[in-house]
N, CA, C and O atoms as a Tripos MOL2 file, in Angstrom:
@<TRIPOS>MOLECULE
protein
  308   307    77     0     0
PROTEIN
NO_CHARGES

@<TRIPOS>ATOM
      1 N         -10.4630   65.9310    9.9240 N.3       1 UNK1
      2 CA        -10.0930   64.7860   10.2730 C.3       1 UNK1
      3 C          -9.2740   64.1920    9.0590 C.2       1 UNK1
      4 O          -8.2110   63.6040    9.2600 O.2       1 UNK1
      5 N          -9.8080   64.3670    7.7700 N.am      2 UNK2
      6 CA         -9.5060   63.4810    6.6750 C.3       2 UNK2
      7 C          -7.9560   63.8050    6.3790 C.2       2 UNK2
      8 O          -7.2100   63.0100    5.8090 O.2       2 UNK2
      9 N          -7.6080   64.9510    6.7960 N.am      3 UNK3
     10 CA         -6.3690   65.6540    6.2240 C.3       3 UNK3
     11 C          -5.0660   64.9960    6.8460 C.2       3 UNK3
     12 O          -3.9210   65.0750    6.4020 O.2       3 UNK3
     13 N          -5.4980   64.3450    7.9510 N.am      4 UNK4
     14 CA         -4.3380   63.6300    8.9050 C.3       4 UNK4
     15 C          -4.1080   62.2750    8.2130 C.2       4 UNK4
     16 O          -3.1350   61.5950    8.5390 O.2       4 UNK4
     17 N          -5.0630   61.8140    7.1660 N.am      5 UNK5
     18 CA         -4.6960   60.2410    6.9370 C.3       5 UNK5
     19 C          -3.4950   60.3720    5.8910 C.2       5 UNK5
     20 O          -3.3860   61.2420    5.0260 O.2       5 UNK5
     21 N          -2.5520   59.2400    6.1780 N.am      6 UNK6
     22 CA         -1.5170   59.2240    5.4590 C.3       6 UNK6
     23 C          -1.7190   57.9990    4.1530 C.2       6 UNK6
     24 O          -2.2080   56.8920    4.3810 O.2       6 UNK6
     25 N          -1.3240   58.3690    3.0120 N.am      7 UNK7
     26 CA         -1.3710   57.2620    2.0310 C.3       7 UNK7
     27 C          -0.1190   56.4420    1.9700 C.2       7 UNK7
     28 O           0.9930   56.9650    1.8930 O.2       7 UNK7
     29 N          -0.3130   55.1680    2.0040 N.am      8 UNK8
     30 CA          0.6100   53.9360    2.4320 C.3       8 UNK8
     31 C           1.7620   54.0370    1.1480 C.2       8 UNK8
     32 O           1.3960   54.0360   -0.0270 O.2       8 UNK8
     33 N           2.8260   54.1010    1.4490 N.am      9 UNK9
     34 CA          4.1900   54.0440    0.3840 C.3       9 UNK9
     35 C           4.0720   53.1610   -0.7990 C.2       9 UNK9
     36 O           4.6050   53.3800   -1.8870 O.2       9 UNK9
     37 N           2.9920   51.6780   -0.3590 N.am     10 UNK10
     38 CA          3.0960   50.7570   -1.3140 C.3      10 UNK10
     39 C           2.1220   51.3420   -2.4480 C.2      10 UNK10
     40 O           2.3270   51.2210   -3.6560 O.2      10 UNK10
     41 N           0.9370   52.0500   -1.8110 N.am     11 UNK11
     42 CA         -0.2200   52.6740   -2.8410 C.3      11 UNK11
     43 C           0.7710   53.6100   -3.8970 C.2      11 UNK11
     44 O           0.8570   53.5300   -5.1220 O.2      11 UNK11
     45 N           1.3810   54.3960   -3.0780 N.am     12 UNK12
     46 CA          1.8370   55.4410   -3.8820 C.3      12 UNK12
     47 C           2.8820   54.6750   -4.9120 C.2      12 UNK12
     48 O           2.7250   55.0960   -6.0580 O.2      12 UNK12
     49 N           3.8200   53.7470   -4.8130 N.am     13 UNK13
     50 CA          4.5270   52.9450   -5.6970 C.3      13 UNK13
     51 C           3.4600   52.3500   -6.8410 C.2      13 UNK13
     52 O           3.5660   52.5210   -8.0560 O.2      13 UNK13
     53 N           2.4920   51.6700   -6.2050 N.am     14 UNK14
     54 CA          1.5170   51.3030   -7.2040 C.3      14 UNK14
     55 C           1.2890   52.0150   -8.4870 C.2      14 UNK14
     56 O           1.4180   51.6440   -9.6540 O.2      14 UNK14
     57 N           0.7800   53.5440   -7.7640 N.am     15 UNK15
     58 CA          0.2380   54.4460   -8.7020 C.3      15 UNK15
     59 C           1.4870   54.9120   -9.6610 C.2      15 UNK15
     60 O           1.3910   55.0590  -10.8800 O.2      15 UNK15
     61 N           2.5760   55.0990   -8.9520 N.am     16 UNK16
     62 CA          3.5970   55.2640   -9.9930 C.3      16 UNK16
     63 C           3.8800   54.1520  -11.2380 C.2      16 UNK16
     64 O           3.9610   54.3080  -12.4560 O.2      16 UNK16
     65 N           3.9560   53.3370  -10.6490 N.am     17 UNK17
     66 CA          4.2270   51.9880  -11.5320 C.3      17 UNK17
     67 C           3.0470   52.0950  -12.5590 C.2      17 UNK17
     68 O           3.3690   52.0400  -13.7460 O.2      17 UNK17
     69 N           1.6630   52.2480  -12.2350 N.am     18 UNK18
     70 CA          0.5770   52.2230  -13.0230 C.3      18 UNK18
     71 C           0.8300   53.3830  -14.1070 C.2      18 UNK18
     72 O           0.4090   53.2050  -15.2500 O.2      18 UNK18
     73 N           1.4700   54.4990  -13.7920 N.am     19 UNK19
     74 CA          1.4410   55.6620  -14.5560 C.3      19 UNK19
     75 C           2.4660   55.3860  -15.7520 C.2      19 UNK19
     76 O           2.2510   55.6980  -16.9230 O.2      19 UNK19
     77 N           3.7040   54.7040  -15.2340 N.am     20 UNK20
     78 CA          4.7190   54.5090  -16.1850 C.3      20 UNK20
     79 C           4.1540   53.4910  -17.0940 C.2      20 UNK20
     80 O           4.2260   53.6480  -18.3120 O.2      20 UNK20
     81 N           3.6080   52.4820  -16.5750 N.am     21 UNK21
     82 CA          3.1040   51.6170  -17.6080 C.3      21 UNK21
     83 C           2.2280   52.0170  -18.4440 C.2      21 UNK21
     84 O           2.2790   51.4550  -19.5380 O.2      21 UNK21
     85 N           1.2520   52.9810  -18.2720 N.am     22 UNK22
     86 CA          0.3970   53.4080  -18.9510 C.3      22 UNK22
     87 C           1.1390   54.4460  -20.0870 C.2      22 UNK22
     88 O           0.7010   54.4320  -21.2380 O.2      22 UNK22
     89 N           2.0430   55.1640  -19.8020 N.am     23 UNK23
     90 CA          2.8590   56.1020  -20.6250 C.3      23 UNK23
     91 C           3.6380   55.1750  -21.6610 C.2      23 UNK23
     92 O           3.7450   55.5700  -22.8220 O.2      23 UNK23
     93 N           4.1130   54.1100  -21.3240 N.am     24 UNK24
     94 CA          4.8280   53.2050  -22.2480 C.3      24 UNK24
     95 C           3.9740   52.5480  -23.0140 C.2      24 UNK24
     96 O           4.2650   52.4270  -24.2040 O.2      24 UNK24
     97 N           2.7420   51.9800  -22.5140 N.am     25 UNK25
     98 CA          1.8810   51.5780  -23.6480 C.3      25 UNK25
     99 C           1.3430   52.5800  -24.3690 C.2      25 UNK25
    100 O           0.9310   52.1260  -25.4370 O.2      25 UNK25
    101 N           1.1290   53.9420  -24.2480 N.am     26 UNK26
    102 CA          0.7790   54.7930  -24.8000 C.3      26 UNK26
    103 C           1.7170   55.0130  -26.2580 C.2      26 UNK26
    104 O           1.4140   55.1450  -27.4440 O.2      26 UNK26
    105 N           2.8780   54.9800  -25.5720 N.am     27 UNK27
    106 CA          3.8930   55.3730  -26.7180 C.3      27 UNK27
    107 C           4.1940   54.3860  -27.6920 C.2      27 UNK27
    108 O           4.6400   54.6020  -28.8190 O.2      27 UNK27
    109 N           3.8580   53.0250  -27.0620 N.am     28 UNK28
    110 CA          4.2390   51.8830  -28.0710 C.3      28 UNK28
    111 C           3.0160   51.8820  -29.1220 C.2      28 UNK28
    112 O           3.1490   51.5310  -30.2940 O.2      28 UNK28
    113 N           1.8580   52.3050  -28.5720 N.am     29 UNK29
    114 CA          0.5810   52.1220  -29.2520 C.3      29 UNK29
    115 C           0.4590   53.4450  -30.5270 C.2      29 UNK29
    116 O          -0.0990   53.3880  -31.6230 O.2      29 UNK29
    117 N           1.1850   54.5570  -29.9020 N.am     30 UNK30
    118 CA          1.2200   55.6430  -30.9580 C.3      30 UNK30
    119 C           2.3690   55.2420  -32.0670 C.2      30 UNK30
    120 O           2.1050   55.4090  -33.2580 O.2      30 UNK30
    121 N           3.4160   54.8080  -31.7420 N.am     31 UNK31
    122 CA          4.3620   54.3430  -32.5770 C.3      31 UNK31
    123 C           3.9980   53.3840  -33.7050 C.2      31 UNK31
    124 O           4.2680   53.6150  -34.8830 O.2      31 UNK31
    125 N           3.3620   52.2850  -33.2660 N.am     32 UNK32
    126 CA          2.7660   51.2560  -33.8560 C.3      32 UNK32
    127 C           1.8360   51.8300  -35.0600 C.2      32 UNK32
    128 O           1.9940   51.5990  -36.2580 O.2      32 UNK32
    129 N           0.7490   52.7000  -34.4100 N.am     33 UNK33
    130 CA         -0.1320   53.3400  -35.4220 C.3      33 UNK33
    131 C           0.4930   54.2490  -36.2740 C.2      33 UNK33
    132 O          -0.1560   54.4600  -37.2980 O.2      33 UNK33
    133 N           1.4820   54.8200  -36.1840 N.am     34 UNK34
    134 CA          2.0820   55.7910  -37.0280 C.3      34 UNK34
    135 C           2.8670   54.8850  -38.1370 C.2      34 UNK34
    136 O           2.9150   55.2700  -39.3050 O.2      34 UNK34
    137 N           3.4790   53.6640  -37.7200 N.am     35 UNK35
    138 CA          4.1980   52.8070  -38.7560 C.3      35 UNK35
    139 C           3.4280   52.1730  -39.3700 C.2      35 UNK35
    140 O           3.8300   51.8380  -40.4850 O.2      35 UNK35
    141 N           2.1640   51.7650  -39.0120 N.am     36 UNK36
    142 CA          1.1120   51.1880  -39.8710 C.3      36 UNK36
    143 C           0.7230   52.1880  -41.0260 C.2      36 UNK36
    144 O           0.7670   51.8260  -42.2020 O.2      36 UNK36
    145 N           0.3530   53.4190  -40.6630 N.am     37 UNK37
    146 CA         -0.1950   54.2720  -41.3680 C.3      37 UNK37
    147 C           0.7390   54.6040  -42.6980 C.2      37 UNK37
    148 O           0.4050   54.6750  -43.8800 O.2      37 UNK37
    149 N           1.9610   54.7710  -42.1020 N.am     38 UNK38
    150 CA          3.2490   54.8210  -43.2010 C.3      38 UNK38
    151 C           3.2400   53.8330  -44.0720 C.2      38 UNK38
    152 O           3.2340   54.1430  -45.2630 O.2      38 UNK38
    153 N           3.2360   52.5340  -43.7260 N.am     39 UNK39
    154 CA          3.2080   51.2890  -44.1780 C.3      39 UNK39
    155 C           2.0880   51.1860  -45.4150 C.2      39 UNK39
    156 O           2.2430   50.7750  -46.5650 O.2      39 UNK39
    157 N           0.9850   51.6760  -44.7940 N.am     40 UNK40
    158 CA         -0.3220   51.5390  -45.7200 C.3      40 UNK40
    159 C          -0.3870   52.7530  -46.6280 C.2      40 UNK40
    160 O          -1.1710   52.6130  -47.5660 O.2      40 UNK40
    161 N           0.2720   53.9430  -46.5670 N.am     41 UNK41
    162 CA          0.3300   54.9130  -47.4530 C.3      41 UNK41
    163 C           1.3510   54.2050  -48.5500 C.2      41 UNK41
    164 O           0.9710   54.0560  -49.7110 O.2      41 UNK41
    165 N           2.4710   53.8410  -48.1860 N.am     42 UNK42
    166 CA          3.3570   53.3390  -49.2340 C.3      42 UNK42
    167 C           2.9380   52.1990  -50.1240 C.2      42 UNK42
    168 O           3.2780   52.1450  -51.3060 O.2      42 UNK42
    169 N           2.1230   51.2020  -49.4760 N.am     43 UNK43
    170 CA          1.5650   50.4720  -50.2590 C.3      43 UNK43
    171 C           0.6750   50.7550  -51.0130 C.2      43 UNK43
    172 O           0.6170   50.0650  -52.0310 O.2      43 UNK43
    173 N          -0.3740   51.8660  -50.8380 N.am     44 UNK44
    174 CA         -1.1650   52.3850  -51.9820 C.3      44 UNK44
    175 C          -0.5680   53.1580  -53.0400 C.2      44 UNK44
    176 O          -0.9600   53.2330  -54.2050 O.2      44 UNK44
    177 N           0.6190   53.8390  -52.4040 N.am     45 UNK45
    178 CA          1.2620   54.6800  -53.7400 C.3      45 UNK45
    179 C           1.6270   53.5630  -54.4960 C.2      45 UNK45
    180 O           0.9850   53.4600  -55.5410 O.2      45 UNK45
    181 N           2.5300   52.6220  -54.2710 N.am     46 UNK46
    182 CA          3.0270   51.4900  -54.8340 C.3      46 UNK46
    183 C           2.0900   50.8890  -55.8930 C.2      46 UNK46
    184 O           2.2860   50.8900  -57.1080 O.2      46 UNK46
    185 N           0.9710   50.3420  -55.1880 N.am     47 UNK47
    186 CA         -0.2550   49.9030  -56.0100 C.3      47 UNK47
    187 C          -0.5610   51.0410  -56.8090 C.2      47 UNK47
    188 O          -0.6640   50.6280  -57.9640 O.2      47 UNK47
    189 N          -0.7660   52.3250  -56.7670 N.am     48 UNK48
    190 CA         -1.2100   53.0570  -57.7210 C.3      48 UNK48
    191 C          -0.0910   53.2620  -58.9130 C.2      48 UNK48
    192 O          -0.3920   53.3910  -60.1000 O.2      48 UNK48
    193 N           1.0420   53.2680  -58.4740 N.am     49 UNK49
    194 CA          1.9810   53.1960  -59.4170 C.3      49 UNK49
    195 C           2.0790   52.0440  -60.5320 C.2      49 UNK49
    196 O           2.3550   52.1820  -61.7240 O.2      49 UNK49
    197 N           1.7920   50.9320  -59.8580 N.am     50 UNK50
    198 CA          1.7660   49.9180  -60.9020 C.3      50 UNK50
    199 C           0.7110   49.3390  -61.5770 C.2      50 UNK50
    200 O           0.7840   48.4520  -62.4280 O.2      50 UNK50
    201 N          -0.4850   50.0090  -61.0580 N.am     51 UNK51
    202 CA         -1.6050   49.9830  -61.9010 C.3      51 UNK51
    203 C          -1.3250   51.1340  -63.0230 C.2      51 UNK51
    204 O          -1.4150   50.9220  -64.2330 O.2      51 UNK51
    205 N          -1.0450   52.1300  -62.5550 N.am     52 UNK52
    206 CA         -0.9850   52.9900  -63.9160 C.3      52 UNK52
    207 C           0.3380   52.9220  -65.1000 C.2      52 UNK52
    208 O           0.3790   53.4820  -66.1960 O.2      52 UNK52
    209 N           1.2600   52.1320  -64.5240 N.am     53 UNK53
    210 CA          2.1640   51.4140  -65.5320 C.3      53 UNK53
    211 C           1.6280   50.3820  -66.4170 C.2      53 UNK53
    212 O           1.9240   50.2740  -67.6070 O.2      53 UNK53
    213 N           0.7160   49.5280  -65.6860 N.am     54 UNK54
    214 CA          0.1310   48.5950  -66.5600 C.3      54 UNK54
    215 C          -0.7660   49.1420  -67.4700 C.2      54 UNK54
    216 O          -0.9420   48.7500  -68.6230 O.2      54 UNK54
    217 N          -1.3950   50.1740  -66.8410 N.am     55 UNK55
    218 CA         -2.6120   50.7370  -68.0300 C.3      55 UNK55
    219 C          -2.0030   51.3120  -69.1460 C.2      55 UNK55
    220 O          -2.4710   51.2270  -70.2820 O.2      55 UNK55
    221 N          -0.6050   52.1030  -68.7500 N.am     56 UNK56
    222 CA          0.0810   52.6190  -69.8460 C.3      56 UNK56
    223 C           0.4620   51.7120  -70.9150 C.2      56 UNK56
    224 O           0.3570   51.9620  -72.1150 O.2      56 UNK56
    225 N           0.9300   50.6000  -70.3800 N.am     57 UNK57
    226 CA          1.4690   49.4390  -71.3670 C.3      57 UNK57
    227 C           0.4290   48.9630  -72.2090 C.2      57 UNK57
    228 O           0.6810   48.8150  -73.4050 O.2      57 UNK57
    229 N          -0.5950   48.7250  -71.8090 N.am     58 UNK58
    230 CA         -1.7000   48.3440  -72.3940 C.3      58 UNK58
    231 C          -2.3410   49.2560  -73.3130 C.2      58 UNK58
    232 O          -2.8600   48.8670  -74.3590 O.2      58 UNK58
    233 N          -2.3120   50.6840  -72.8740 N.am     59 UNK59
    234 CA         -2.7500   51.5600  -73.9980 C.3      59 UNK59
    235 C          -1.5940   51.6790  -75.1200 C.2      59 UNK59
    236 O          -1.9350   51.9080  -76.2800 O.2      59 UNK59
    237 N          -0.3670   51.5420  -74.8210 N.am     60 UNK60
    238 CA          0.6690   51.7400  -75.7640 C.3      60 UNK60
    239 C           0.5150   50.5960  -76.6140 C.2      60 UNK60
    240 O           0.6070   50.8020  -77.8240 O.2      60 UNK60
    241 N           0.2650   49.2560  -76.1520 N.am     61 UNK61
    242 CA          0.1080   48.0560  -77.1600 C.3      61 UNK61
    243 C          -1.2720   48.2840  -77.9900 C.2      61 UNK61
    244 O          -1.3380   47.8570  -79.1420 O.2      61 UNK61
    245 N          -2.3110   48.9230  -77.4300 N.am     62 UNK62
    246 CA         -3.3070   49.0070  -78.4250 C.3      62 UNK62
    247 C          -3.3560   49.9030  -79.6140 C.2      62 UNK62
    248 O          -3.8390   49.7140  -80.7300 O.2      62 UNK62
    249 N          -2.5560   51.2230  -78.9500 N.am     63 UNK63
    250 CA         -2.1590   52.2350  -79.9790 C.3      63 UNK63
    251 C          -1.1490   51.6060  -81.0580 C.2      63 UNK63
    252 O          -1.1280   52.1110  -82.1800 O.2      63 UNK63
    253 N          -0.2640   50.4610  -80.7390 N.am     64 UNK64
    254 CA          0.7520   50.2310  -81.8630 C.3      64 UNK64
    255 C           0.0960   49.0760  -82.6080 C.2      64 UNK64
    256 O           0.5610   48.7760  -83.7070 O.2      64 UNK64
    257 N          -1.0880   48.2990  -82.0470 N.am     65 UNK65
    258 CA         -2.0440   47.4330  -82.9280 C.3      65 UNK65
    259 C          -2.6820   48.4720  -83.8110 C.2      65 UNK65
    260 O          -2.6650   48.2360  -85.0190 O.2      65 UNK65
    261 N          -3.1230   49.3470  -83.4810 N.am     66 UNK66
    262 CA         -3.9720   50.4800  -84.5050 C.3      66 UNK66
    263 C          -3.1810   50.7740  -85.6120 C.2      66 UNK66
    264 O          -3.5210   50.5200  -86.7680 O.2      66 UNK66
    265 N          -2.0370   51.3520  -85.2590 N.am     67 UNK67
    266 CA         -1.0990   52.0910  -85.9660 C.3      67 UNK67
    267 C          -0.7330   50.9170  -87.0380 C.2      67 UNK67
    268 O          -0.5820   51.3090  -88.1950 O.2      67 UNK67
    269 N          -0.5900   49.6640  -86.8140 N.am     68 UNK68
    270 CA         -0.0820   48.7190  -87.5590 C.3      68 UNK68
    271 C          -1.2210   48.2200  -88.5370 C.2      68 UNK68
    272 O          -0.9710   47.8070  -89.6690 O.2      68 UNK68
    273 N          -2.5470   48.2980  -87.9790 N.am     69 UNK69
    274 CA         -3.6730   48.0720  -89.0260 C.3      69 UNK69
    275 C          -4.0220   49.2190  -89.8800 C.2      69 UNK69
    276 O          -4.6820   49.0650  -90.9080 O.2      69 UNK69
    277 N          -3.5750   50.4150  -89.4640 N.am     70 UNK70
    278 CA         -3.5870   51.5620  -90.4880 C.3      70 UNK70
    279 C          -2.8670   51.6870  -91.5120 C.2      70 UNK70
    280 O          -3.2200   52.2140  -92.5670 O.2      70 UNK70
    281 N          -1.4350   51.0390  -91.1810 N.am     71 UNK71
    282 CA         -0.5580   50.9960  -92.1610 C.3      71 UNK71
    283 C          -0.9190   49.9480  -93.2240 C.2      71 UNK71
    284 O          -0.6460   50.1030  -94.4140 O.2      71 UNK71
    285 N          -1.5160   48.9260  -92.7490 N.am     72 UNK72
    286 CA         -1.9720   47.6240  -93.8960 C.3      72 UNK72
    287 C          -3.1140   48.5770  -94.5850 C.2      72 UNK72
    288 O          -2.9270   48.8740  -95.7650 O.2      72 UNK72
    289 N          -4.1070   49.0010  -94.0260 N.am     73 UNK73
    290 CA         -5.0120   49.6990  -94.6580 C.3      73 UNK73
    291 C          -4.5470   50.5790  -95.6830 C.2      73 UNK73
    292 O          -4.9710   50.3530  -96.8160 O.2      73 UNK73
    293 N          -3.6480   51.6760  -95.4960 N.am     74 UNK74
    294 CA         -3.1960   52.5630  -96.2850 C.3      74 UNK74
    295 C          -2.3770   51.9350  -97.3610 C.2      74 UNK74
    296 O          -2.3900   52.5140  -98.4470 O.2      74 UNK74
    297 N          -1.5750   50.7130  -97.2280 N.am     75 UNK75
    298 CA         -1.0330   49.9560  -98.0670 C.3      75 UNK75
    299 C          -2.0020   49.3580  -99.2000 C.2      75 UNK75
    300 O          -1.6770   49.2840 -100.3850 O.2      75 UNK75
    301 N          -3.0920   48.9910  -98.7380 N.am     76 UNK76
    302 CA         -4.1980   48.2440  -99.4240 C.3      76 UNK76
    303 C          -4.7430   49.3670 -100.4580 C.2      76 UNK76
    304 O          -4.8350   49.2450 -101.6790 O.2      76 UNK76
    305 N          -5.0650   50.4410  -99.7010 N.am     77 UNK77
    306 CA         -5.8480   51.4150 -100.6310 C.3      77 UNK77
    307 C          -4.9230   52.2600 -101.6440 C.2      77 UNK77
    308 O          -5.4360   53.0610 -102.4260 O.2      77 UNK77
@<TRIPOS>BOND
     1     1     2 1
     2     2     3 1
     3     3     4 2
     4     3     5 am
     5     5     6 1
     6     6     7 1
     7     7     8 2
     8     7     9 am
     9     9    10 1
    10    10    11 1
    11    11    12 2
    12    11    13 am
    13    13    14 1
    14    14    15 1
    15    15    16 2
    16    15    17 am
    17    17    18 1
    18    18    19 1
    19    19    20 2
    20    19    21 am
    21    21    22 1
    22    22    23 1
    23    23    24 2
    24    23    25 am
    25    25    26 1
    26    26    27 1
    27    27    28 2
    28    27    29 am
    29    29    30 1
    30    30    31 1
    31    31    32 2
    32    31    33 am
    33    33    34 1
    34    34    35 1
    35    35    36 2
    36    35    37 am
    37    37    38 1
    38    38    39 1
    39    39    40 2
    40    39    41 am
    41    41    42 1
    42    42    43 1
    43    43    44 2
    44    43    45 am
    45    45    46 1
    46    46    47 1
    47    47    48 2
    48    47    49 am
    49    49    50 1
    50    50    51 1
    51    51    52 2
    52    51    53 am
    53    53    54 1
    54    54    55 1
    55    55    56 2
    56    55    57 am
    57    57    58 1
    58    58    59 1
    59    59    60 2
    60    59    61 am
    61    61    62 1
    62    62    63 1
    63    63    64 2
    64    63    65 am
    65    65    66 1
    66    66    67 1
    67    67    68 2
    68    67    69 am
    69    69    70 1
    70    70    71 1
    71    71    72 2
    72    71    73 am
    73    73    74 1
    74    74    75 1
    75    75    76 2
    76    75    77 am
    77    77    78 1
    78    78    79 1
    79    79    80 2
    80    79    81 am
    81    81    82 1
    82    82    83 1
    83    83    84 2
    84    83    85 am
    85    85    86 1
    86    86    87 1
    87    87    88 2
    88    87    89 am
    89    89    90 1
    90    90    91 1
    91    91    92 2
    92    91    93 am
    93    93    94 1
    94    94    95 1
    95    95    96 2
    96    95    97 am
    97    97    98 1
    98    98    99 1
    99    99   100 2
   100    99   101 am
   101   101   102 1
   102   102   103 1
   103   103   104 2
   104   103   105 am
   105   105   106 1
   106   106   107 1
   107   107   108 2
   108   107   109 am
   109   109   110 1
   110   110   111 1
   111   111   112 2
   112   111   113 am
   113   113   114 1
   114   114   115 1
   115   115   116 2
   116   115   117 am
   117   117   118 1
   118   118   119 1
   119   119   120 2
   120   119   121 am
   121   121   122 1
   122   122   123 1
   123   123   124 2
   124   123   125 am
   125   125   126 1
   126   126   127 1
   127   127   128 2
   128   127   129 am
   129   129   130 1
   130   130   131 1
   131   131   132 2
   132   131   133 am
   133   133   134 1
   134   134   135 1
   135   135   136 2
   136   135   137 am
   137   137   138 1
   138   138   139 1
   139   139   140 2
   140   139   141 am
   141   141   142 1
   142   142   143 1
   143   143   144 2
   144   143   145 am
   145   145   146 1
   146   146   147 1
   147   147   148 2
   148   147   149 am
   149   149   150 1
   150   150   151 1
   151   151   152 2
   152   151   153 am
   153   153   154 1
   154   154   155 1
   155   155   156 2
   156   155   157 am
   157   157   158 1
   158   158   159 1
   159   159   160 2
   160   159   161 am
   161   161   162 1
   162   162   163 1
   163   163   164 2
   164   163   165 am
   165   165   166 1
   166   166   167 1
   167   167   168 2
   168   167   169 am
   169   169   170 1
   170   170   171 1
   171   171   172 2
   172   171   173 am
   173   173   174 1
   174   174   175 1
   175   175   176 2
   176   175   177 am
   177   177   178 1
   178   178   179 1
   179   179   180 2
   180   179   181 am
   181   181   182 1
   182   182   183 1
   183   183   184 2
   184   183   185 am
   185   185   186 1
   186   186   187 1
   187   187   188 2
   188   187   189 am
   189   189   190 1
   190   190   191 1
   191   191   192 2
   192   191   193 am
   193   193   194 1
   194   194   195 1
   195   195   196 2
   196   195   197 am
   197   197   198 1
   198   198   199 1
   199   199   200 2
   200   199   201 am
   201   201   202 1
   202   202   203 1
   203   203   204 2
   204   203   205 am
   205   205   206 1
   206   206   207 1
   207   207   208 2
   208   207   209 am
   209   209   210 1
   210   210   211 1
   211   211   212 2
   212   211   213 am
   213   213   214 1
   214   214   215 1
   215   215   216 2
   216   215   217 am
   217   217   218 1
   218   218   219 1
   219   219   220 2
   220   219   221 am
   221   221   222 1
   222   222   223 1
   223   223   224 2
   224   223   225 am
   225   225   226 1
   226   226   227 1
   227   227   228 2
   228   227   229 am
   229   229   230 1
   230   230   231 1
   231   231   232 2
   232   231   233 am
   233   233   234 1
   234   234   235 1
   235   235   236 2
   236   235   237 am
   237   237   238 1
   238   238   239 1
   239   239   240 2
   240   239   241 am
   241   241   242 1
   242   242   243 1
   243   243   244 2
   244   243   245 am
   245   245   246 1
   246   246   247 1
   247   247   248 2
   248   247   249 am
   249   249   250 1
   250   250   251 1
   251   251   252 2
   252   251   253 am
   253   253   254 1
   254   254   255 1
   255   255   256 2
   256   255   257 am
   257   257   258 1
   258   258   259 1
   259   259   260 2
   260   259   261 am
   261   261   262 1
   262   262   263 1
   263   263   264 2
   264   263   265 am
   265   265   266 1
   266   266   267 1
   267   267   268 2
   268   267   269 am
   269   269   270 1
   270   270   271 1
   271   271   272 2
   272   271   273 am
   273   273   274 1
   274   274   275 1
   275   275   276 2
   276   275   277 am
   277   277   278 1
   278   278   279 1
   279   279   280 2
   280   279   281 am
   281   281   282 1
   282   282   283 1
   283   283   284 2
   284   283   285 am
   285   285   286 1
   286   286   287 1
   287   287   288 2
   288   287   289 am
   289   289   290 1
   290   290   291 1
   291   291   292 2
   292   291   293 am
   293   293   294 1
   294   294   295 1
   295   295   296 2
   296   295   297 am
   297   297   298 1
   298   298   299 1
   299   299   300 2
   300   299   301 am
   301   301   302 1
   302   302   303 1
   303   303   304 2
   304   303   305 am
   305   305   306 1
   306   306   307 1
   307   307   308 2
@<TRIPOS>SUBSTRUCTURE
     1 UNK1         2 RESIDUE 1 A UNK
     2 UNK2         6 RESIDUE 1 A UNK
     3 UNK3        10 RESIDUE 1 A UNK
     4 UNK4        14 RESIDUE 1 A UNK
     5 UNK5        18 RESIDUE 1 A UNK
     6 UNK6        22 RESIDUE 1 A UNK
     7 UNK7        26 RESIDUE 1 A UNK
     8 UNK8        30 RESIDUE 1 A UNK
     9 UNK9        34 RESIDUE 1 A UNK
    10 UNK10       38 RESIDUE 1 A UNK
    11 UNK11       42 RESIDUE 1 A UNK
    12 UNK12       46 RESIDUE 1 A UNK
    13 UNK13       50 RESIDUE 1 A UNK
    14 UNK14       54 RESIDUE 1 A UNK
    15 UNK15       58 RESIDUE 1 A UNK
    16 UNK16       62 RESIDUE 1 A UNK
    17 UNK17       66 RESIDUE 1 A UNK
    18 UNK18       70 RESIDUE 1 A UNK
    19 UNK19       74 RESIDUE 1 A UNK
    20 UNK20       78 RESIDUE 1 A UNK
    21 UNK21       82 RESIDUE 1 A UNK
    22 UNK22       86 RESIDUE 1 A UNK
    23 UNK23       90 RESIDUE 1 A UNK
    24 UNK24       94 RESIDUE 1 A UNK
    25 UNK25       98 RESIDUE 1 A UNK
    26 UNK26      102 RESIDUE 1 A UNK
    27 UNK27      106 RESIDUE 1 A UNK
    28 UNK28      110 RESIDUE 1 A UNK
    29 UNK29      114 RESIDUE 1 A UNK
    30 UNK30      118 RESIDUE 1 A UNK
    31 UNK31      122 RESIDUE 1 A UNK
    32 UNK32      126 RESIDUE 1 A UNK
    33 UNK33      130 RESIDUE 1 A UNK
    34 UNK34      134 RESIDUE 1 A UNK
    35 UNK35      138 RESIDUE 1 A UNK
    36 UNK36      142 RESIDUE 1 A UNK
    37 UNK37      146 RESIDUE 1 A UNK
    38 UNK38      150 RESIDUE 1 A UNK
    39 UNK39      154 RESIDUE 1 A UNK
    40 UNK40      158 RESIDUE 1 A UNK
    41 UNK41      162 RESIDUE 1 A UNK
    42 UNK42      166 RESIDUE 1 A UNK
    43 UNK43      170 RESIDUE 1 A UNK
    44 UNK44      174 RESIDUE 1 A UNK
    45 UNK45      178 RESIDUE 1 A UNK
    46 UNK46      182 RESIDUE 1 A UNK
    47 UNK47      186 RESIDUE 1 A UNK
    48 UNK48      190 RESIDUE 1 A UNK
    49 UNK49      194 RESIDUE 1 A UNK
    50 UNK50      198 RESIDUE 1 A UNK
    51 UNK51      202 RESIDUE 1 A UNK
    52 UNK52      206 RESIDUE 1 A UNK
    53 UNK53      210 RESIDUE 1 A UNK
    54 UNK54      214 RESIDUE 1 A UNK
    55 UNK55      218 RESIDUE 1 A UNK
    56 UNK56      222 RESIDUE 1 A UNK
    57 UNK57      226 RESIDUE 1 A UNK
    58 UNK58      230 RESIDUE 1 A UNK
    59 UNK59      234 RESIDUE 1 A UNK
    60 UNK60      238 RESIDUE 1 A UNK
    61 UNK61      242 RESIDUE 1 A UNK
    62 UNK62      246 RESIDUE 1 A UNK
    63 UNK63      250 RESIDUE 1 A UNK
    64 UNK64      254 RESIDUE 1 A UNK
    65 UNK65      258 RESIDUE 1 A UNK
    66 UNK66      262 RESIDUE 1 A UNK
    67 UNK67      266 RESIDUE 1 A UNK
    68 UNK68      270 RESIDUE 1 A UNK
    69 UNK69      274 RESIDUE 1 A UNK
    70 UNK70      278 RESIDUE 1 A UNK
    71 UNK71      282 RESIDUE 1 A UNK
    72 UNK72      286 RESIDUE 1 A UNK
    73 UNK73      290 RESIDUE 1 A UNK
    74 UNK74      294 RESIDUE 1 A UNK
    75 UNK75      298 RESIDUE 1 A UNK
    76 UNK76      302 RESIDUE 1 A UNK
    77 UNK77      306 RESIDUE 1 A UNK
């Protein structure tokens, strides 16, 4: 006798709306997570690049200083 029961149209519309809202929210969440991940990856690459450049400049400065000291030492000797 359970097979003869009808589901009200309001309930069907409510379930359809619920499924649409869930699909839209899932899509928005997926898109935002993907954008956040891309932004974070770009930030880390930029930070690594800047750190490498600063380290290279510091090393170059140290080597230039050592070179100048060696030149002075060579002149004195």
